[in-house]
Every structure is written in structure tokens, then in C-alpha cells.
C-alpha positions as CSV (number, residue, x, y, z in Angstrom):
1,X,10.9,-25.4,9.9
2,X,9.9,-26.0,6.3
3,X,12.2,-24.0,3.9
4,X,9.2,-23.0,1.8
5,X,7.6,-21.5,4.9
6,X,10.8,-19.8,5.9
7,X,11.0,-18.2,2.5
8,X,7.5,-17.0,2.7
9,X,8.0,-15.4,6.1
10,X,11.2,-13.8,4.9
11,X,9.6,-12.4,1.8
12,X,6.6,-11.0,3.8
13,X,9.1,-9.3,6.1
14,X,11.0,-7.8,3.2
15,X,7.7,-6.6,1.6
16,X,6.6,-5.0,4.9
17,X,10.0,-3.4,5.2
18,X,9.9,-2.1,1.6
19,X,6.5,-0.5,2.2
20,X,7.7,1.0,5.5
21,X,10.8,2.4,3.7
22,X,8.9,3.7,0.7
23,X,6.2,5.3,3.0
24,X,8.9,7.0,5.0
25,X,10.1,8.7,1.8
26,X,7.4,11.3,2.5
27,X,6.6,14.9,2.1
28,X,4.5,16.6,4.9
29,X,1.5,18.6,3.8
30,X,1.9,22.0,5.4
31,X,-0.8,23.1,7.9
32,X,-2.1,19.5,8.5
33,X,-0.8,16.4,10.1
34,X,-0.8,14.6,6.7
35,X,1.9,13.5,4.4
36,X,2.4,12.4,0.8
37,X,4.4,9.2,0.4
38,X,5.7,6.6,-2.1
39,X,4.4,3.3,-0.5
40,X,1.5,2.8,-2.8
41,X,3.6,1.3,-5.7
42,X,5.0,-1.4,-3.4
43,X,1.6,-2.2,-2.0
44,X,0.0,-2.6,-5.5
45,X,2.9,-4.6,-6.8
46,X,3.0,-7.0,-3.8
47,X,-0.8,-7.4,-3.9
48,X,-1.0,-8.1,-7.6
49,X,2.0,-10.4,-7.8
50,X,1.4,-12.4,-4.6
51,X,-2.3,-12.0,-3.8
52,X,-4.6,-10.4,-1.3
53,X,-3.1,-11.7,2.0
54,X,0.4,-10.5,0.9
55,X,-1.0,-7.2,-0.1
56,X,-2.9,-6.7,3.1
57,X,0.1,-7.6,5.3
58,X,2.6,-5.5,3.3
59,X,0.2,-2.5,3.1
60,X,-1.3,-2.6,6.6
61,X,1.7,-3.5,8.7
62,X,4.3,-1.7,6.6
63,X,2.5,1.6,6.4
64,X,1.4,1.5,10.1
65,X,5.1,1.1,11.1
66,X,5.9,4.1,9.0
67,X,3.2,6.2,10.7
68,X,4.7,5.3,14.1
69,X,8.3,6.0,13.0
70,X,7.4,9.3,11.3
71,X,5.6,10.6,14.4
72,X,2.0,10.0,13.3
73,X,1.0,7.3,15.9
74,X,-2.6,8.5,15.9
75,X,-2.9,7.3,12.3
76,X,-1.3,3.8,12.8
77,X,-4.5,1.9,13.7
78,X,-6.4,3.5,10.9
79,X,-3.6,2.9,8.5
80,X,-3.4,-0.8,9.5
81,X,-7.1,-1.2,8.5
82,X,-7.2,1.2,5.5
83,X,-3.9,0.1,3.9
84,X,-4.6,-3.5,4.8
85,X,-7.9,-3.3,3.0
86,X,-6.3,-1.5,0.1
87,X,-3.7,-4.3,-0.3
88,X,-6.3,-7.0,0.1
89,X,-8.8,-5.6,-2.4
90,X,-6.0,-4.8,-4.9
91,X,-4.8,-8.4,-4.7
92,X,-8.2,-9.9,-4.8
93,X,-9.6,-7.9,-7.8
94,X,-6.2,-7.5,-9.5
95,X,-6.1,-11.2,-10.4
96,X,-8.0,-10.6,-13.7
97,X,-7.0,-7.0,-14.3
98,X,-4.2,-5.1,-12.6
99,X,-5.7,-1.8,-13.5
100,X,-9.1,-2.7,-12.0
101,X,-7.5,-4.0,-8.8
102,X,-5.4,-0.9,-8.4
103,X,-8.3,1.5,-9.0
104,X,-10.4,-0.5,-6.5
105,X,-7.7,-0.5,-3.9
106,X,-7.1,3.2,-4.5
107,X,-10.8,3.9,-4.0
108,X,-10.8,2.2,-0.7
109,X,-7.6,4.1,0.4
110,X,-8.8,7.5,-0.7
111,X,-12.2,7.0,0.9
112,X,-10.8,5.8,4.2
113,X,-8.2,8.5,4.6
114,X,-10.4,11.3,3.4
115,X,-13.1,10.3,5.9
116,X,-10.6,9.9,8.8
117,X,-8.9,13.3,8.0
118,X,-12.4,14.9,8.1
119,X,-13.2,13.2,11.4
120,X,-9.8,13.9,13.1
121,X,-9.0,17.4,11.7
122,X,-12.3,18.8,10.5
123,X,-13.9,18.6,7.1
124,X,-11.7,21.4,5.7
125,X,-8.9,18.9,5.8
126,X,-10.8,16.3,3.7
127,X,-10.3,17.9,0.3
128,X,-6.5,18.3,1.0
129,X,-6.3,14.7,2.0
130,X,-8.3,13.6,-1.1
131,X,-6.1,15.5,-3.5
132,X,-2.9,14.2,-1.9
133,X,-4.2,10.7,-1.9
134,X,-5.3,10.8,-5.6
135,X,-1.8,12.0,-6.6
136,X,-0.2,9.4,-4.4
137,X,-2.3,6.6,-5.8
138,X,-1.7,7.8,-9.3
139,X,2.0,7.8,-8.9
140,X,1.9,4.4,-7.1
141,X,-0.2,3.0,-9.9
142,X,2.2,4.3,-12.5
143,X,5.2,2.7,-10.7
144,X,3.4,-0.6,-10.2
145,X,2.2,-0.9,-13.8
146,X,5.7,-0.2,-15.0
147,X,7.4,-2.8,-12.9
148,X,4.7,-5.5,-12.9
149,X,5.4,-6.9,-16.4
150,X,9.2,-7.5,-15.9
151,X,8.5,-8.9,-12.4
152,X,5.8,-11.2,-13.6
153,X,8.0,-12.4,-16.4
154,X,10.8,-13.1,-13.9
155,X,8.5,-15.0,-11.5
156,X,6.9,-17.1,-14.2
157,X,10.2,-17.8,-15.9
158,X,11.7,-19.1,-12.7
159,X,8.5,-20.8,-11.5
160,X,8.8,-19.0,-8.1
161,X,5.4,-17.4,-7.9
162,X,4.1,-17.7,-4.3
163,X,0.4,-17.6,-3.3
């Protein structure tokens, strides 16, 4: 096996695990089968640094695994699609502007989860989901925008940026 391919596979696995772990650092929302988590920052960072495919894999697979491990298996297939799309769009549109990419990805995420919460739990749950998601995306954006400059500098300095 090519060592470059081995490194890419290992890095993808680590990013998926990082999203899973950060998502599992969660706070349940009382009265609903919803939770606030810290995975967004990892998804945004992976997507902007490494591109849309990496963001989609880390976001979709990592967050879906967290849903299963946290006892929310009903959400796992929706999470795979929603967080995968969030990571892909963030990576695709974040090439020119990290802020635009993050806002675009966050819009997809909040729309997807708010809609699914309304369908699954009734439309009274939708505003709770929306508020939770907006806070979660804002915190994730703040984390990503803080850590992106030093990570980009380290990647470009060592010449190790992967696409």
C-alpha cells in the first residue's frame, strides 16, 4: 500500500474519531430527544483545511457514530446526510472564504436538523432545535476560526497539506 494513501486513510480515521469524540461532549436538551454538542468546530476545521470530501467524511460519519453511541440511533441516518452535506459545503465554499464556507455549512445544518426535529417531534420542537443549532454553530465557528490560522501556517510551512 502506498504510504501516502495510508496516511490519508489514517488522517481520515482520526478526523472521524475527533468529530465523534467532540460530538459526544454533549448536553441534552431537557424535554426533547435533542442535544447540544461541540463537534462543529472539528467539522469546519477539517473541511476548510482539507477540502469537501474530508469535511463530508468527518462530519457525516463522525457525528453519526456519536448519535449511535449516545443513544440517538434514530438520528444517525439523518446526521450522516446533514453533517456530511455541512462538511462538504463548508469545504467547497470555504476555499475562498472560511467565514462564507462556515456560514453556508451552518445554514445547511440548521435547516436540516430544524426540519427533521419538526417532522420527528412536532413543530413545537423546531424552534428549540434552531436555537440550539445556532448556538452550536456559532461556538464551532469561533473555535474553527481561532485554530485555522495556526494550523494553516503549520501545514503550509511543512508542505503537508492534503487534498
